[in-house]
LOGUDREN-76518 format. One record per residue (C-alpha): x, y, z; residue in three letters; residue number from 0. Coordinates in nm, 4 decimals. Layout:
N
+----------+----------+----------+------+------+
!       xx !       yy !       zz ! resn ! resi !
+----------+----------+----------+------+------+
!        X !        Y !        Z !  Ala !  NUM !
...
+----------+----------+----------+------+------+
END
This chain:
126
+----------+----------+----------+------+------+
!       xx !       yy !       zz ! resn ! resi !
+----------+----------+----------+------+------+
! -19.5657 !   6.3908 !  -3.7788 !  Met !    0 !
! -19.6717 !   6.6534 !  -3.5211 !  Phe !    1 !
! -19.5601 !   6.6122 !  -3.1625 !  Ile !    2 !
! -19.6793 !   6.8364 !  -2.8773 !  Arg !    3 !
! -19.4356 !   6.9146 !  -2.6006 !  Ser !    4 !
! -19.6295 !   6.9329 !  -2.2712 !  Pro !    5 !
! -19.3460 !   7.1328 !  -2.1132 !  Arg !    6 !
! -19.3417 !   7.4200 !  -2.3665 !  Thr !    7 !
! -19.6845 !   7.3841 !  -2.5329 !  Asn !    8 !
! -19.5079 !   7.3881 !  -2.8722 !  His !    9 !
! -19.5967 !   7.1671 !  -3.1636 !  Tyr !   10 !
! -19.3064 !   7.0100 !  -3.3423 !  Gln !   11 !
! -19.2956 !   6.8818 !  -3.6950 !  Trp !   12 !
! -19.0393 !   6.6100 !  -3.7428 !  Arg !   13 !
! -18.9043 !   6.6884 !  -4.0878 !  Ala !   14 !
! -18.6080 !   6.4544 !  -4.0537 !  Ser !   15 !
! -18.4151 !   6.2757 !  -3.7844 !  Arg !   16 !
! -18.1938 !   6.5758 !  -3.7173 !  Thr !   17 !
! -18.4120 !   6.8786 !  -3.7856 !  Arg !   18 !
! -18.7186 !   6.9803 !  -3.5857 !  Ile !   19 !
! -18.9428 !   7.2668 !  -3.6929 !  Ile !   20 !
! -19.1397 !   7.4263 !  -3.4091 !  Thr !   21 !
! -19.4430 !   7.6472 !  -3.3836 !  Asn !   22 !
! -19.5870 !   7.8166 !  -3.0752 !  Ile !   23 !
! -19.9557 !   7.7458 !  -3.0210 !  Thr !   24 !
! -20.1737 !   8.0478 !  -3.0956 !  Cys !   25 !
! -20.4303 !   8.1664 !  -2.8457 !  Gln !   26 !
! -20.6571 !   8.3938 !  -3.0443 !  Thr !   27 !
! -21.0092 !   8.5231 !  -3.0894 !  Asn !   28 !
! -21.2333 !   8.6652 !  -3.3602 !  His !   29 !
! -21.1088 !   9.0239 !  -3.3248 !  Asp !   30 !
! -20.7404 !   8.9303 !  -3.3418 !  Lys !   31 !
! -20.7998 !   8.7227 !  -3.6544 !  Leu !   32 !
! -20.9859 !   9.0103 !  -3.8182 !  Leu !   33 !
! -20.6994 !   9.2414 !  -3.7269 !  Glu !   34 !
! -20.4551 !   9.0016 !  -3.8951 !  Gly !   35 !
! -20.6632 !   8.9779 !  -4.2137 !  Ala !   36 !
! -20.6888 !   9.3571 !  -4.2230 !  Gly !   37 !
! -20.3128 !   9.3920 !  -4.1753 !  Ala !   38 !
! -20.2496 !   9.1527 !  -4.4671 !  Ala !   39 !
! -20.4878 !   9.3508 !  -4.6891 !  Ala !   40 !
! -20.3225 !   9.6782 !  -4.5871 !  Asn !   41 !
! -19.9810 !   9.5393 !  -4.6859 !  Leu !   42 !
! -20.1217 !   9.4662 !  -5.0327 !  Val !   43 !
! -20.2742 !   9.8137 !  -5.0467 !  Leu !   44 !
! -19.9392 !   9.9741 !  -4.9548 !  Asp !   45 !
! -19.7712 !   9.8010 !  -5.2490 !  Val !   46 !
! -20.0507 !   9.9049 !  -5.4844 !  Leu !   47 !
! -20.0213 !  10.2656 !  -5.3650 !  Asp !   48 !
! -19.6445 !  10.2649 !  -5.4238 !  Arg !   49 !
! -19.6990 !  10.1310 !  -5.7752 !  Gln !   50 !
! -19.9654 !  10.3964 !  -5.8292 !  Gln !   51 !
! -20.1986 !  10.1498 !  -5.9940 !  Thr !   52 !
! -20.5730 !  10.1628 !  -5.9970 !  Asn !   53 !
! -20.6219 !   9.8595 !  -6.2209 !  Gln !   54 !
! -20.8633 !   9.5804 !  -6.1312 !  Pro !   55 !
! -20.6978 !   9.2856 !  -5.9620 !  Gly !   56 !
! -20.7507 !   8.9455 !  -5.8078 !  Leu !   57 !
! -20.6797 !   8.8826 !  -5.4396 !  Ala !   58 !
! -20.6137 !   8.5147 !  -5.3736 !  Leu !   59 !
! -20.6729 !   8.4640 !  -5.0012 !  Cys !   60 !
! -20.5288 !   8.1526 !  -4.8380 !  Val !   61 !
! -20.6630 !   8.1157 !  -4.4865 !  Ser !   62 !
! -20.5697 !   7.8475 !  -4.2356 !  Cys !   63 !
! -20.8508 !   7.6127 !  -4.1459 !  Val !   64 !
! -20.7688 !   7.6921 !  -3.7809 !  Gly !   65 !
! -20.9073 !   8.0413 !  -3.8374 !  Arg !   66 !
! -21.2378 !   7.8912 !  -3.9475 !  Lys !   67 !
! -21.2494 !   7.6880 !  -3.6282 !  Gly !   68 !
! -21.2178 !   8.0039 !  -3.4182 !  Val !   69 !
! -21.4459 !   8.2248 !  -3.6276 !  Met !   70 !
! -21.7167 !   7.9647 !  -3.7034 !  Ala !   71 !
! -22.0109 !   8.1357 !  -3.8782 !  Glu !   72 !
! -21.8358 !   8.4736 !  -3.8597 !  Gln !   73 !
! -21.5626 !   8.3630 !  -4.1007 !  Val !   74 !
! -21.7191 !   8.5806 !  -4.3707 !  Val !   75 !
! -21.6169 !   8.8865 !  -4.1660 !  Asp !   76 !
! -21.2528 !   8.8541 !  -4.2722 !  Glu !   77 !
! -21.3460 !   8.8261 !  -4.6395 !  Val !   78 !
! -21.5672 !   9.1340 !  -4.6111 !  Lys !   79 !
! -21.2864 !   9.3261 !  -4.4396 !  Leu !   80 !
! -21.0329 !   9.2333 !  -4.7089 !  Val !   81 !
! -21.2835 !   9.3402 !  -4.9767 !  Gln !   82 !
! -21.3508 !   9.6688 !  -4.7958 !  Gln !   83 !
! -20.9797 !   9.7509 !  -4.7673 !  Ile !   84 !
! -20.8823 !   9.6492 !  -5.1213 !  Leu !   85 !
! -21.1870 !   9.8081 !  -5.2804 !  Gly !   86 !
! -21.4517 !   9.7124 !  -5.5298 !  Ser !   87 !
! -21.1976 !   9.6897 !  -5.8157 !  Gln !   88 !
! -21.0589 !   9.3748 !  -5.6495 !  Thr !   89 !
! -21.2043 !   9.0317 !  -5.7164 !  Tyr !   90 !
! -21.1615 !   8.7876 !  -5.4283 !  Ile !   91 !
! -21.1062 !   8.4124 !  -5.4391 !  Ala !   92 !
! -20.9575 !   8.1821 !  -5.1830 !  Gly !   93 !
! -20.9367 !   7.8547 !  -5.0029 !  Phe !   94 !
! -20.8426 !   7.7012 !  -4.6702 !  Tyr !   95 !
! -20.5070 !   7.5431 !  -4.6039 !  Ser !   96 !
! -20.3723 !   7.3432 !  -4.3133 !  His !   97 !
! -20.0965 !   7.5917 !  -4.2325 !  Gly !   98 !
! -19.7995 !   7.7250 !  -4.4184 !  Lys !   99 !
! -19.4360 !   7.6297 !  -4.3805 !  Ile !  100 !
! -19.2137 !   7.9335 !  -4.4214 !  Ala !  101 !
! -18.9252 !   8.1114 !  -4.2579 !  Thr !  102 !
! -18.9653 !   8.3345 !  -3.9565 !  Arg !  103 !
! -18.8719 !   8.7029 !  -3.9919 !  Pro !  104 !
! -18.4963 !   8.7635 !  -3.9825 !  His !  105 !
! -18.4085 !   8.3910 !  -3.9707 !  Thr !  106 !
! -18.3654 !   8.1005 !  -4.2061 !  Ser !  107 !
! -18.5529 !   7.8577 !  -3.9798 !  Asp !  108 !
! -18.8617 !   7.7063 !  -4.1379 !  Ser !  109 !
! -19.1636 !   7.6836 !  -3.9109 !  Val !  110 !
! -19.5294 !   7.5927 !  -3.9411 !  Leu !  111 !
! -19.7389 !   7.9088 !  -3.9431 !  His !  112 !
! -20.0893 !   7.8412 !  -3.8185 !  Asn !  113 !
! -20.4002 !   8.0591 !  -3.8128 !  Gln !  114 !
! -20.2598 !   8.2900 !  -4.0801 !  Thr !  115 !
! -20.4104 !   8.4645 !  -4.3798 !  Met !  116 !
! -20.1915 !   8.5041 !  -4.6863 !  Thr !  117 !
! -20.3030 !   8.7270 !  -4.9726 !  Ile !  118 !
! -20.1551 !   8.7021 !  -5.3207 !  Gly !  119 !
! -20.2560 !   8.9870 !  -5.5492 !  Tyr !  120 !
! -20.2543 !   8.9742 !  -5.9285 !  Leu !  121 !
! -20.3035 !   9.2757 !  -6.1530 !  Ser !  122 !
! -20.1651 !   9.4353 !  -6.4659 !  Glu !  123 !
! -19.9889 !   9.7659 !  -6.4925 !  Thr !  124 !
! -20.0315 !   9.9993 !  -6.7855 !  Val !  125 !
+----------+----------+----------+------+------+
END
């Protein structure tokens, strides 16, 4: 169950009676979302460069449905940007999710991440 705190503008997910997972509401726009998708693709590219692989691969893009709400008809822009960064040797597939529950950097607290793009990349090395 999600509960919004009017005092802090946080959403809270009641996972149990004693543990509350919080997430700060994102205020974003088209350009910031594109920047985030590009940053995710560049992280994948950095790993590929370190592995010195040029093999074809599959990028599985999981995008929050909240991003689609902000980007509307321009949602294809983030897919095009990911394709441009990862190159023509990368096949792209994906779907929308309703957020991801994961830890925050440098903590063990689980929180709901909203308006994110996660890219999983599959390829073979020879």
